[in-house]
MIMI-345642 format. One record per residue: residue in three letters; x, y, z of N, C-alpha, C in turn. Coordinates in steps of 0.05 Angstrom, whole numbers, plus 5000, padded with zeros to 4 digits. Each point is the difference from the previous one (the first is absolute). Last residue first. Layout:
N
ALAXYZXYZXYZ...
//
This chain:
760
UNK355250246254498350094983497950344990UNK505749465088498149884976497650104972UNK508350335050500249765013497849734978UNK500951055004500949884989501049674985UNK495250615084498849864966501349884984UNK502749785109499750304976498149944973UNK498249595091500649864974501350264981UNK493950105094503149994991502049944978UNK490449825015499650314995504150074998UNK497549155026498550014964500150284998UNK502449795090502149824980498950144980UNK494150265047502650135004501649914987UNK492249555004499550224986502750215000UNK500049265065499849874974499350174969UNK498250285096504249874995498849934973UNK492250205026501250224996502349914995UNK495549195021499950224973500950234994UNK500249585093502449944969499250044980UNK494650345065502250305004501949764986UNK490649944968500849955026503850114992UNK489450284953502449864993502050035028UNK491550354970499449665011502949964992UNK497350884968499650005026501249755018UNK504250104901497150085014499749915033UNK507750454926499449715007497750175015UNK505350524918498449965027499249725014UNK510650544956497349734994497449985026UNK508950614937498650085013498649624999UNK507650194959499950245012497250015019UNK503649474918501049855030498850235018UNK497450114904502349945011502149945028UNK490950124969500350185005502750035005UNK494449234964500750274985500550255008UNK495249175052501749964980500850284983UNK497349715108499150174981502150014985UNK496849225055501650034988499350284981UNK494749505093500650124980502650184985UNK501549285056499450224982497849975013UNK502749075016501950204995499950254979UNK493449095065500450264978502250224998UNK495248975025502650205010499450274987UNK492449195006502650044990500450255017UNK492649365018503150064998502550074990UNK490149834968501849785000502650055011UNK492550555020498949694998502749864989UNK501450985009499149945024498149795002UNK506850204934499750125021498049925029UNK497149914903504049755009500550035026UNK493050564973499149794999501949795010UNK501950904973498750025032499849685001UNK503350214912502750115024497149865021UNK495250004936501049774999502649995017UNK495150834999497549835002502549615001UNK503650854950499949985037498349735016UNK500250074906502349975015500049975027UNK492750234947500349764993502649925016UNK497550865001498549895019500649694995UNK504550544949501050035023497849895017UNK501549884895497250095019501949925028UNK503749544921498750214993498150295013UNK508649205030496750064998499950184989UNK508449175012499550374993497950074992UNK506849325055496549944983499750395006UNK508549195002500050355001497049884997UNK505349284992499950055037499150394999UNK497049024934500350275003501250145038UNK501948884951497450255009501750295004UNK503049344919500449965031497850175015UNK502050334904501349765007499849995031UNK495950604905501050075033500349665013UNK497150304913501950034999501050025033UNK491549534942500850135017502650025005UNK494949374945501850094983501550335034UNK492049405006502149894994502650035006UNK491250345053501350144968501949874999UNK494449635053498050194988502050174976UNK504049205060497949994968497550204993UNK508450195052500849824974496849904984UNK499550535090500850114978499349884975UNK499249465067498050104996500450204976UNK507049635039499149694992497450224981UNK506250465069500250084968497549754985UNK498350655084499649644990500950034973UNK499450875039500949925025500349574987UNK496050714940502950105011500849795024UNK490949774975502249964987502450144991UNK493750155076500549744996502149954975UNK496750934991502049975032500849614992UNK496250464919498549955018503049975031UNK502650534903498749815007498449985029UNK505250584907498149945020499249745009UNK509749964983496850085003498750084975UNK511349895038497649894989496750035013UNK512050215009497650105008498249744968UNK512050085034497349904993497150105008UNK509150624977498649745028498649984989UNK505650654964501449854998498749825029UNK494950714916502249975025500649735006UNK496650514913502449804998501149915034UNK493050784954502149965025501449765000UNK492049974957502050194986502050025008UNK494049425058501449994974501250064977UNK495550445067502749775021500949874963UNK492250434996502450275008501749785004UNK493049624977499849994978503450125001UNK495449775076501549724998501150254970UNK493250455041502050075006503749804998UNK490249924966501750204990503250135011UNK493749265033501349964973501350314987UNK495750065081502649874998501049894981UNK492050514996501850085006503049855014UNK491549644978501350154978502750175005UNK495649465069502349784974500250224963UNK495350475085502449865012501849874972UNK490250224972502250285014502649885008UNK494349244950499850215011501750175008UNK497549294931500650295001500250155016UNK501648904999497550195010502650294984UNK505149274980496949825005497450225007UNK510950004994498550144976496749885001UNK506049685065502149984970497650094986UNK495550175086501749724993501849954979UNK493550705074500049814974502849935006UNK499550475070496649804994499849904979UNK509950205043498150254985497449795006UNK512350165005496849775012496950254982UNK510949814985499350124993496449905003UNK511149675032497449954986498050255004UNK511349765002497550154999497549994989UNK509849665045498749874977497150205010UNK510750205029497750084999498249834973UNK508849595061499050224980497449965006UNK506950265081497349794986500250074964UNK504850455085502149784985497649734982UNK497050895038499549815023501749744995UNK500150734946501650055021499949835014UNK494550014933502949894989501950015026UNK491250304996499349735004504049904999UNK498350884970498949925039500249765005UNK499650304913502050095015500749855022UNK492749904956501249834983502650085011UNK493050455028499549815012502749764989UNK498550804953500350095026501149725016UNK495850004913503449994997500950075025UNK490849875004501549784999503350014992UNK494450805000500049755035501449864991UNK499050544931502150095004499349825031UNK493349804946503649984986502250065027UNK490850285009500449665005502649894997UNK497750854973500350025026500749805018UNK497550114902502850135003501549935031UNK489949904980502949774986502049994999UNK494050405077500150024972501749894986UNK494949895103502150104982499749994963UNK494550055102498649874969502450154978UNK501950215091496749825010499849824959UNK509350295046498949994983497249954998UNK505949935084500850304979498350064981UNK500349105054499150245012500250344996UNK503249064975496949965013499650195021UNK503049594899500650155007498750045026UNK505449184988499450295000498250114983UNK505249165061497849974993500250454992UNK507249005019498950224993496450094994UNK504949125061497350054971501250335002UNK505949155046498950284992499050034975UNK500149035056502250224987498350235002UNK496749175039500749814981501550284986UNK495250295076501549755013501549934961UNK498451015001498149715007502049745007UNK501051194989501349755009497849835013UNK499450954924498949795031501049704995UNK502751124962499749645009499249965017UNK497550874946499949855023501149744990UNK500250974955499349754992500649905030UNK495551024941501949785027500649714998UNK500650884922498049795023501249875025UNK503950694937499149814981497749865014UNK504351075005499549755020498949924980UNK507150604984497349994989499849695007UNK507650825012498949775000496249974991UNK506650845007500649814982500349685002UNK494250695054501650134976500849914975UNK495849705088499449964977501550064972UNK500550135108501749894979499149944971UNK494550555057503350045009500849884986UNK491249844991499950274999504050095001UNK496949055007499250104975501150244993UNK499549725091501849854989500150144978UNK492550125039501550265006503449904996UNK491349454981499950254983503350235005UNK499149145041501249994975499350264988UNK497149855091502350044985501250044976UNK490249855011501550235010503050035001UNK496049204973500450204973500250225011UNK499949285061502149974988499650294975UNK496650025090499749904978502150024987UNK501149965105497750044977500249944983UNK507149765065498550015009498750274976UNK507349614997499449805007497250145019UNK506550354924496849804992499349905034UNK510050334950497550035014497649854994UNK512350164982497449875011497650085004UNK508750394941498550085021498249714997UNK510250214964497249904992498250095024UNK509050344999500449804970496949974997UNK502650925057500149735006499749834965UNK502250935014500949925019498949745006UNK498950584917502149775006500849945020UNK493050464970501950135007501749835000UNK492049594986500850264974501850185008UNK497549365064501649854972500150194988UNK495850345066503549945016501549884972UNK490050305000501550104994503749974998UNK493149315014500450134977502150174994UNK497049825092502949884987499150024971UNK494150535047502550075000502149814998UNK490949804978501850204974502250125012UNK496049395063500849874956500950184986UNK497350305086503049805014499649894964UNK494150875045499449794971503249815001UNK497950855056498549755005499849864988UNK505850784987499549965036497749745002UNK501050204910503950075012499449965025UNK492650294955500449734995502749935011UNK497850845014498449835013500549644989UNK504350754961501550005026498649735013UNK496350164915503149914994501150055033UNK492350444993498949764993503149865005UNK500350904998499649955027499249654998UNK503650404913501649995023498549875031UNK494649714914500850275010502249975018UNK496449344918500350045033501850155006UNK495649804914497950075019500950035025UNK505549754917497249785004498650085029UNK507850434966498250064978498449765003UNK506650035074499450194995498050074973UNK505349265029496150025001499750275006UNK508849874997499149694986497850064996UNK504750565057500650114975498949724979UNK497249915090499950294993500250014963UNK504749395056497049845004498450334969UNK508150195049501349764977496749984984UNK500650525074500450154974499449844982UNK499149555081497950154992500850194963UNK506649625048498949764990496450134997UNK507150565039501449864968497549764993UNK498150365085499950254977501049944974UNK501449385079496150044982500650214988UNK508449565053499749904969496950194988UNK502449915086501950284995499850014969UNK492749545072501750014987501950144983UNK490149775057503650255007502049844985UNK491149555000500050235008500850235012UNK501049174947498750174982498850295012UNK509949335008496749985021498150264988UNK508749204970498150244985498150085022UNK509449295006497350155014499350294991UNK507549114977499250305008497850084989UNK506249255062497950124974499750215000UNK506749625059500049844973497950064981UNK498950265091503150214983500249954975UNK495049565057498250164983501250144987UNK500349095038502150125008498650284977UNK494349115044501350164976502050275007UNK494949115038502750165012500850094974UNK490349605022502050064986501350125009UNK491649775034502449915011502749944978UNK490350505005500249744982502549795012UNK498050895051498149784997500049844985UNK507150584982499949935025497349755006UNK500050594916502449755004499849775027UNK494450764992498349794989503349685006UNK501850975019498749825033498949814984UNK505150464943501449885025497849895016UNK497050474925501049744991501249845027UNK495350795022498249844989502449664987UNK504850935020498449855022498449745005UNK503450404913501149985009499149785033UNK494350174911501050225027501749825013UNK498849804894498049975025501750185024UNK504249534911497950154989498250035034UNK510349434971496050075015499250184986UNK508049534958499650185006497649985011UNK508149234986496450085003501250285003UNK507049524949499650165023497050035007UNK506949054959497750254992499950235026UNK504149114990501550234987498550185008UNK496649145048500750104969502050245005UNK496949465080499349874970501150044971UNK498450505094500949685009500849914976UNK495850834990502050115009501349695013UNK491949754961502250244986502250075009UNK493049645051500349784989501950184966UNK496950655064501749935017501449704982UNK492850434964502250204998502949775017UNK490749684997501450004973503250094997UNK494550135076501349695002501450014978UNK494950784996501549995023501649785002UNK492350104949502150154992503049945010UNK491749685046501749784974501950144986UNK495350555064502349805010500249804986UNK498250994970498449825006502149815006UNK502150884984499449945019499449685002UNK502050364924502249995022500049905023UNK495450134902498150015026502849885019UNK502550154916499150245001498049985028UNK510049714962497249885018498550224997UNK509949714938498050355021496749845005UNK511249674977497549884992498650295017UNK509849834951498250185026496349954994UNK510049424965497850154995498850045021UNK509249494975498650105022498050295005UNK503749054931500150285007499250165015UNK500649084988502450094982500750304997UNK492349405039503350055015501950094973UNK491849774976499250175015502850205012UNK499549174953499950154987499950335011UNK498749195045501949964990500350284984UNK491449815032502050055015502750144996UNK494149584935499550274998501850155030UNK500049024981502050254978499050215001UNK495749495069503349944998502050194982UNK489649735010500850365011503149944999UNK494949244989499350114981500850264999UNK501049525077502149814977500050204966UNK494750335087503049955004501449904977UNK490249975024500850284973502550015003UNK495249505067499349814965501150274985UNK503749785104499150184985499049924969UNK502249225050498250225010498650294993UNK506449454955497849795007497350135019UNK508250424989498350064969498349734984UNK505949985084498450254998498650064976UNK505149215006497650025017498950305005UNK507649934943497949924983497849935016UNK508150375028498350154988497549914985UNK504849515053500050185018497850254974UNK506649364975497149935006497350115014UNK509450274966498150054973496749825023UNK507250175049498850254992498149964971UNK505149245037497750135016498750264993UNK502949084955501050304995498550095015UNK499848985010498850104979502350405013UNK500448845008501150195004498150254985UNK498048905037499450244976500850275008UNK499849335061501149824974499650054977UNK501450355122498949934967500249864977UNK503950125091497649785003498950054970UNK508250455043500049904981497549725006UNK502350925041500449745010500249724978UNK498550854950503350035027501149685014UNK489750164944503549854995502250155008UNK492350145051500449744985502049944994UNK499350865011500349945030499849604991UNK496950654939502049955005502349975021UNK490449854985501349894973502250114997UNK495050445070499649755003501149784979UNK500150934989501849985031500249735005UNK493350284931503349984987502149995029UNK490049975022501249704971503150065006UNK496750785047499949725019500749854976UNK498750804963502350035010500449745018UNK492650074936503049994982502850075020UNK490349965030501749744995502049974979UNK496050725054500549715023501349904978UNK496650804965502649994995500649735023UNK490150354998502049804977503149965000UNK493350215084502050144980500249764979UNK493849805068499550124977501950104985UNK500449665087498949804985499850034971UNK505750775055497649905008499649754982UNK508650195056499050144977497049925008UNK505450175088499749794977498450164972UNK501450485084502349944997500849734981UNK493850915027500049754976503049875002UNK497150625076497149914992500849794971UNK507450425044498749885024497249774988UNK506550324910499450145032499749835021UNK499550234895501749835015500650065024UNK491150234936502250135003502749895023UNK489750034962502249804996502950074992UNK489950245035502450135006502449864992UNK488650044980502449815015502150154993UNK491850194944500450015032501649975018UNK498249294916499750355009499350055030UNK504249114940498950085032500050305008UNK501049644899498149865016500150065031UNK504750514953497550014982498349895028UNK508949955013498050335019497249864985UNK507049414957499249925030498550385007UNK502850014920497949874999498549825025UNK507450664989498050144998496849814997UNK509649865059499249954975497250174998UNK507050185068497549845000499650084970UNK511049895035496650334990499249774995UNK506849625055499550084978497650184999UNK500449505072502550095003499850264974UNK496249215001498649985023501050355008UNK504149324950497850094985498550275008UNK507549425048500750274983497350094987UNK499149255045500050205019501050224978UNK498949234958496850095010500650215018UNK508949534965496850134978498250065005UNK504749615068501650194995498350084972UNK496749265029500550225024500850274979UNK500849224946497250134999499450225032UNK508549544989499550174977497150155005UNK501149295062501850325003499350104982UNK498149174978497650155025501150275004UNK505449524948498550004983498550205016UNK506249555040501050314982497750064980UNK499149185053498950275012501250214993UNK496049274933501049985030501150235006UNK493449444940500550245003501549995031UNK499949284913499350085015500250395013UNK501849534916499949685007499350125033UNK499250634909501450055038499249725003UNK498250654915500149675001502449775022UNK497950954967501549874996500749795014UNK491550395005501950104968502249974995UNK494249765083499049864976501750014967UNK502150525082500649704999499949884983UNK496650915011502549874990501549855006UNK490450075023500950124968503149894994UNK497749875088498549784976501050064978UNK500650675058502149775005499649854988UNK493450664992502850025004501149874992UNK491749835037499849994977502650044984UNK500850095099499749714988499149984967UNK501050815056502349894997498149734985UNK494650705023502050205001502949814987UNK492949695039498549984970502550174986UNK498349835104501449764977501050064975UNK497950775072497849834985501949784979UNK500750795088500849734995499249894985UNK497151025011498949705001502649854994UNK500051035022502049745000498749805006UNK492850795022503249984990501349775003UNK490549825009501350115010502350064985UNK492349564977498850275000501650065027UNK502349144962500150154976499050325000UNK504349195071497550114990501050134981UNK505849525052499749864982497350074987UNK508050705056497849835003499549814976UNK507750765036497949914985498349715013UNK506550975041496849805001500049904975UNK507350605065499849914975498049754992UNK500950865084500149784991500049944965UNK499250775062502949934981499149734988UNK494250285066499650164984501349934978UNK497949495087503249984987499250184978UNK492049905051502449945027502950044982UNK492050124952499550075024503050015014UNK499949454932500750374994499250085016UNK496649185001503749945000500450335004UNK491349844984500650005025503149955008UNK496450094908499750275010500949945026UNK500149264946501950244996500150175015UNK496149115033499450214979502450095002UNK502149065028499550285013499450204970UNK499749074994501949945017499150315012UNK493949874916503849965005500050045036UNK491449624932500150225014503849965016UNK495949414935499050204995501150335023UNK506549384992497450144986497649775016UNK511650365014497149835008497550104982UNK509050485010499149854982498849805001UNK506050805036496649865015499349854973UNK509450585025499249844976498449875017UNK505550785033498349815004497749904980UNK510350615039498549854965497449795012UNK504450985058499749684998498949924976UNK504750805042498849994968499449654998UNK504350085096498750324983499549854969UNK499849235072501350204995499350264988UNK493749375061501349934974501950154998UNK493150075058502249765011501750024984UNK491150364978501650215011501949805017UNK495149514960500850174972502350145028UNK494549455044502749754993501350274974UNK492650315035501550005028502849954984UNK491849974948501650224996501849965035UNK497449044952499150215015501450274997UNK498948974939501950205007499450295016UNK495249294967501749795019502350265011UNK490650044948501850225016501449825014UNK496649474924499350214997500750025043UNK506649244937497050195010498450215015UNK508849664941498949805020497150065000UNK509050374961499149784991498749785017UNK506350985010496849845004499449804985UNK509550595036498649794982498549955004UNK505750945034497549715011499649854969UNK508550575037497449864970500449855019UNK506250555058499150244969498449834979UNK500949835110499449854974500350224978UNK499550095102502650164985499849844969UNK493349485070502350265002502250034983UNK493949204999499150224982502350315016UNK498549025043502850074974499050244990UNK493949685064502750055007502050024984UNK490450024973500650335022502649855014UNK498049284949500150134979501050275007UNK500849185063497550094993502350234979UNK504949135043499050245006498750104976UNK506149105046497150194985500550215008UNK509649515005498050095010497350074978UNK508649834978499849775010497850065019UNK504850544912499249935025499549725005UNK497050244904502650265025498549895022UNK497949554896500450015025501250175016UNK498149774905500050255010500650025034UNK500249204946502050164990500350224996UNK491649445030502549955021502450194988UNK492349954948500550195022502049975018UNK498849374930500850354988500550225016UNK498249045023503150064991499650304994UNK491949805056500949924976503550034993UNK490950055094502850074985500449954969UNK492749955086499550184964502650084986UNK501149665102498150004983500550184981UNK507849855053499049794994497450104989UNK509350525022497749905003498149774984UNK509950245012498749865017497049964999UNK504750884970501449695009499549895007UNK493850804967501649905017501849684994UNK492350844963501549674996502350065011UNK491850595035502149974995500349714989UNK489350075000502250115019503050054978UNK492249554982500349885027503050155016UNK496350194918497049995016501049915022UNK507650424946497649914990498149965018UNK510950374975498050045024497649814984UNK510450284993497949964990498149885013UNK509350584985498249965025498249944990UNK509950244962497949974996499249945020UNK508450244994499450254996495849934997UNK507549394994499350025029498450175000UNK502849884911498349795009500250075030UNK501450804938501349765011498049835017UNK498750584905500049985026501449795016UNK500650274904501249965012499850105036UNK495449574916501150324994501650155021UNK496549025003502050194975500050125001UNK494949885067502649915008501450044979UNK491050084980500850235016504149975012UNK494249324959501450204976501250365014UNK496649145058502149954985500950224978UNK492350215057501950024999502849924996UNK491749854954501050294998502250035019UNK495849174994501650124983500350304991UNK496349515075502050055005501550044973UNK490550215009503150095020501449945004UNK494249584935500350274991502350195019UNK496849115025501850004967499750244994UNK498149925108499449914980501149974970UNK499950415103502549864993498749794964UNK497851035059498849804983502149794978UNK503750955049497649865015498549854972UNK508750545033498649904977497949835017UNK508550775009498449795001498649984997UNK510850444990496549924992498849855004UNK507750795007500049785015497049914986UNK507950424960498450065008499649805012UNK508050204947499550145019497749935029UNK502149714905502249905017499650145023UNK495850444924498449635012501449855022UNK499851115007500949764964499349655017UNK495851195007500949704998501749874990UNK493750864990503850085010501049755018UNK490450124961500150015032503550105002UNK497349904913497950225005500949965025UNK504049314967501350174985498350325012UNK495949125031503250075011502550274982UNK491249664969499150205016503249955026UNK500449614902498950295011499850095022UNK501749094991502650174991499450295000UNK493249375018501450115033502850104989UNK492649804924499650215027501950075015UNK501549214945500650304991499250245023UNK499749175028502850065000500950274986UNK490949575003501450105023501250145006UNK496549524911499650285012500850105025UNK502549184980502850104985498150335005UNK496949215051502250135007501550204992UNK491549624964499750245026501950125007UNK501549324940498350244990499450195018UNK502549105030501350114981500050344994UNK494549395045501849975017501550314982UNK492049744964499550095021503350115024UNK499649594911500650314999498850025031UNK506149234957497949955014498950445006UNK505249374919501050265015496750005015UNK506449394926498149955014501050255024UNK503449824897500050145024497149905021UNK505749314939498450314989498350035025UNK504749104990501550244997498750264989UNK497849245071499450104986502050144988UNK501649595087499149764971498250104978UNK503450585084501449774990499849804981UNK493750615032502150104990502949794996UNK491849775031499750114972501450004983UNK499849905093500849664991499950144967UNK498250635069503649935004499049794967UNK492250425013502450054992502749964996UNK493349565044498850064981502850084987UNK499750155091502249654989498850014969UNK497850745043502550035011501449694976UNK490950175015500550284988503949774985UNK494849725089501249814967500050234982UNK498050245094503649964988499049894977UNK494350545003502649965008499749845019UNK492850094918501450005018502349975010UNK496450384913499849695002501250085031UNK497250594921498850055028499849655008UNK506550204907498050105020497949935026UNK508149904901500249815034497150335014UNK504649794898499650195025498049935015UNK507349754909498349875023498750255023UNK504349834887501050095018496350065025UNK500549684903503650115009500250055030UNK493449184961500950245011502050124995UNK497149094983496950274987500850255005UNK505549145029500150184977498550044986UNK500649845094502350214991499249984963UNK494349555072499750144983501550174981UNK501349385078500049794975498150284985UNK502550335080502549984990498849864968UNK493450145060501650284992502149934982UNK496949335043497550034984500850264999UNK506249755066499749824975497350004976UNK500650515082502349974984499949834976UNK492949905061499050224981503550074986UNK501049325067497949964967499150174989UNK504850155078501449964981498749844974UNK495650545073501250124981502749924977UNK488849725032502949915013502450124982UNK490450244984500350065027503549925012UNK493149984909501950005011502450055015UNK492950224925498349835025502149905015UNK501550784932500049874996499449835033UNK499350794915500150045019499849565011UNK503350784922499949785009498549905038UNK501350764905500150045031498849764994UNK505750464922497449805016501050035020UNK503850664925499849955036497449745000UNK506650794930498349834998499649775027UNK505051134983500549655009497149845001UNK501751044993499149864970501449715011UNK500350705069502649934986499949824971UNK492750395067502650275009502349834975UNK490749584981499650255001502250175009UNK501249025008498350064974499550334998UNK502249605082502249954989500150124969UNK492550125057501550155000502849984995UNK493049345003499450314970501850165005UNK500849225043500649924977499450344989UNK497950005085502149925003501649974970UNK490649895018501150305002502050045002UNK497049144998500350044975500650414999UNK501249405084500849894974500650244972UNK492150065074503450215011503349924979UNK490049594989500650194996501950255010UNK499449025023500450094972500250324986UNK498649455093502050204992500250074972UNK494049395028499750235014501850284999UNK502348994979496950214982500450265008UNK506149525046500950134978497650094981UNK500650055103499949784981500250104969UNK499750485089497849944997500149814970UNK505850365090500049844986497249884985UNK502151015033500749804999500449704989UNK497451024989498849935000500449775008UNK505750634978498550115030498749765009UNK504949824910499250205015499850095035UNK501249064963498950144978499350325013UNK504349005016500450335023499650164978UNK499149084981499949935020499250315021UNK499949714898497550095020499750015030UNK506849674924498249825007498250115016UNK505650354908499250025039498749745005UNK505850524910499049885017499749975031UNK501650504889499050005025498949795019UNK506950104904498049885022499650005025UNK503450544899500649925021498349865017UNK504650234904496549895004501549975029UNK505050314926499050135002497149935021UNK505849474957502150165006499650305013UNK493549194948501850005030502550165018UNK493349874912499550235021502050015035UNK504149534895496849975017499850215019UNK506649884933498549904985496649935021UNK509250425027499650084967497250014997UNK503449585083499850324997498950104981UNK502749134998497550025012500050225006UNK507949704973498350134978497550085013UNK506549565043500550285009498150084969UNK501449095010499150035018498850405002UNK503849324921500650225006498250145027UNK498549244952502449954996500450315016UNK491949875005501149655011503150094988UNK494750714971499450035033501949765007UNK498450014907500850245010501449975024UNK492849474963502649975006502850015005UNK490450365009500949925029502749734987UNK496450664930501050095028500849905027UNK496549494925503050244983501050165028UNK491249605008502049835003502850074987UNK492050464988500650055030501849825001UNK495349994920502250155005501650025024UNK492749454951501349885006503150215014UNK492350145056500749764987500050064964UNK498550815060501049785019500649794971UNK501450934977499150005031499949635013UNK500050114914501850225002501249955034UNK492149784940501949744998503550115014UNK491850555006499649715014502649785000UNK498750904945501350035022500149745016UNK496749874920503550074994500850085033UNK490149824980501649845008502950004995UNK494550835040500249834972500849745012UNK500550765052498150114986498149754985UNK507550225082498449775001496650104978UNK510150635035497949914990499649774989UNK505450225086500450004977496850004987UNK501750025087501750264996500550024959UNK492049685083501449944981502750224991UNK493649955095500050184976502849754980UNK494949995100502449824986498950194974UNK497650355103497949924972503649814987UNK497450565110500249814974498049904982UNK497150375077502050234996501949854980UNK489149685035503149925000501550334991UNK489249744963502449885034503150034995UNK493850704934500849744994501549965029UNK497550924999497949844971500049694995UNK500750125097498850134978502950114989UNK500349495074498849955000499150054963UNK505750435060500949765004498649904968UNK497450755046502550014982500949764990UNK492650025051499550034978502350114986UNK501949875082499349784993499050054972UNK502950695047502349845005499849694970UNK493250705036500450034973502949854990UNK495549805088498150034969501450054985UNK504350245080499649644998498149984963UNK500050875037503849824983499249795001UNK492550325040500950124981502149984971UNK498449785102498649754980499950194978UNK504950465059501449714995498549804977UNK495350865030503150014986500449734996UNK494349975064498550034972501750064973UNK502549925098499849774980498549984967UNK502550805051503149874993498649814993UNK492850435037502150184969502449864993UNK493449375058500950295003501450084983UNK490049425004503750044990500750275013UNK489949675049502150114970503049934995UNK492449415048502350215012501250064970
//
């Protein structure tokens, strides 16, 4: 008998998952050294005899273990495999792929190192003994997939005996995300925690923890009705009871879910498929909140619930429906905050801080990064968007800082941090450009410049404009059709006040005559007729933006989100080139070990010696804007005069020009890229070279080489580009590339927002 399409699809997914785990090397984790071990000197420091010094320091002061070992950023994910996902008691070994996956999430979302530890120990007290014995190794413990009620026993014993955070994610992680989703659902429904009736199914660890959290948020104990496979939990019931369930007993008589669901404002399901029927939903209150969290099949499918209650607010545990209750919104960041302040536990205040942070983030404007990761979804706060998406990069800063703040306020932190500074550092660890861009944003904040975006209808431009309004003193000007801008902003979930924007409508703008006459005046002697000027001012948004800058109606133009760089450059030079000469394009590539600037990536294919020198001067000026000292290497095939090739000859002539000008920055060349980035190699090749340390600017004699290096670093080394920065135009125009992101546009707006006199 042939397989059905559904069976074939399942088998395809199964094989894909197995291949993912098997190749290119088995598993999802590996261990890498953080220090070099390349010679005898390194070995003597890493191990005997040097390692003894670190041991003695820790013996004298145990707190220094954080300084000399990885313990302060190391979490153990511990399980005995007795309640793994929906697979049940499959044992420690079979649970290992899940625990490895949890460790990967810690690293991906919060940069926390993690060991997965699977133990063959079913006895909860003995399991707690083993976990407690590992305290010297780890900064925190994440308990995972341990069956109820054993998990309550293990957690209680570990919390009492250990002086580091112990967190059972199945309980508290789920409870925190449910708390955040419920907070926002009640806001949408216009209800309050203290007034609502809750009916819950599932008396396991997650279900009990969720109810406990809802009580902490204001729900009244007498308004909670707990059901399980045996029906209502009531006083005197003997079947399948535990102390945790007994705490939620209602009445003294048996009852079913159907008996108690009437008038419920909220259903909380952590049980099994099909438990909640449409008939039961029909008995619930108006605008009911239905959290059907059983996986993979929820207690009721959203469409079935809305068929009888169209206004229902629904969350599930699945990613293919809106409002996925996913623990990854919580656990990486609560551990991040706890580790960073050296918390001795994760208490109620820290968990509630987490709830409030997650809930507030969903109500804020959606980040461009989250929108990019979830293209096609409307991430607008409301019934379909009650909690943020896991790939929203703001989670780290918002949640971890809220946790750290609560830990300090409740006295469980052993280290103090300044919360604004700490949050900025967390944001910088996620947004790689944030720390380097800080001095640029600070400089831009001193002047309220007007930035005109040529492609004002582009969603990336709209998101950048929203951020500009929220984060800077700049005024964005958008060239585009107002109706299109309004519709796309709404589709993107942006609550933009268009009255705060200057919108230039190419199809109908009162300034049209002024613009085409200005353009014709500039271009009349270059073959542009009045009719052509009129047509260009109706269709060419780059030319319109350049004219606005020329007329003083804008301070800087940003264009290039589509089209070719040199096409945009032609119109910028035509309109703005009277008093300025383009010196080249500079790209800052942010790499794991710091920034590397590259020029000229776009403007001059084969620059003359004078143009190479200008490019170096412009690059040095811009590098200083980022608070860095320029260290410029001229790169070519030849090395310190060993070849008379074209690029080498032109670069040597450019260096003669700089020597004569006595510039105030370090430069050396011509050399290969490896010599520029390896001071030891450079010293062997040219012992008396005049550059110290690693070059942070690479200037090339051919745009092909500069552009190639830029693209390789971006595509294969994970480099994040800031730029290109158009040098020589007095900060009056910049041409980006079609690959730029909304955050990249925000960075360019900050660069454009700096008055030219502030950087020379």
